[in-house]
N, C-alpha and C positions, 0 to 999 in steps of 0.2 A: 507491498498499500506502500503508495507516493504521495508529498505536499512540496509543487514549487521545487522536482527532484531529486526531494528528502525522505529516505530508506524511514517512515514513522512505524515499521510494523512484519513482520513475516507471517505466517505458514505456510509449513511445511504438511505433505501429503500423503500418504502411501499406497499404492494401489491394490499393494499382496506381501503377506511372508508366510512363515512357516508357519505361522501363531492364531491360525485361522479365528480367534477372540479380539485379533488384532486386525486384523483382511482379507478381503476373497474376492479376490478383482470382480466385478462384475459389480456383486452386490454391497461386500461391506470393508470402504476407507476411512484410514488411521491417525484422523489430524497427531499433529505433535510438534512439536517447536513452532510454539506460537506465543506470541508476542507481540504488542504495542509501547513506543517505547518509551518513557515512564511523562511525559511531558502530552498527549495524545490521551494520556489514562484518561476515565472520569466523564470521558470526550462523547457516549456513544460510536468510537472508533471500530472499537471490536467483535465487535456486534456487530457492529454494519458487516465488519473483513466478514467476516466468519458466513454473517444468514447469507454475502455473497458465494462461499465458499460451498458451503451445503449447497444453495443453484443450482450451480454448479454441475455438484458431483450429482443432484439428479435430476439435471437433466443430462448427465449420460449415464445413466438409469442406473447409480447409486441409490443406494434405499434403507438403510441401513451409517452406522454414525455408531466410530467412535475413542476421546480424548478422557487422557488422563492428568490428572491433578496430585498434587502435594495437597496433605492434612493446609498448610501452615495459606496455597494457597486461598482463602477466604472471597477479598474479587470475581476469581476465574471460576469459583463451582458454583458459586449464585449464578452467574454468567452464563454457563454451563445447563442449567438445574432452570434454570430461568428460558434456555433455549432447548428446551425435552431429553436432556442429557441426563432420564433419571432412574437409570437398568444401572444392576454397581456388577461387574461383572467378576474382578479379582484387585485382589494387593500384589502390585508389582512391588520388585525388590532392584536394582543398578547402580551400577558402578559405572560418573564419568569421569575421566582425568582424573583421575583416587578420590571421590567422596563418592556418599553412598546416598541412597534418597531415595525413599520411597513414596508411592506415588498411587494409585486407588485406579482403572479403570470404567469410566462408564459408558453405555449403550445409548445411541439415541433410532428409534424406528422409526 
């Protein structure tokens, strides 16, 4: 998402995975690495961005969507729940660049 050629956010989409809880080609897409620059938060940008991506995915035949959220990311959890990501799928622990973190995976149908 751009504003006058300034990157204000990013969202990556995984279309298939070895773990079908995350993604299944043509059916379920996993959205991850979703970030909105701090000075653009609380302005509706993240919700607009996510709704737009969901719309494009739906137009391409996807009808299930997953996202992960860490327990302390209250803003993200609230936004995801308001958009229908209400089905808890699993608790996951991962390591990234030496840091270990846990998150919940949520599903929207």
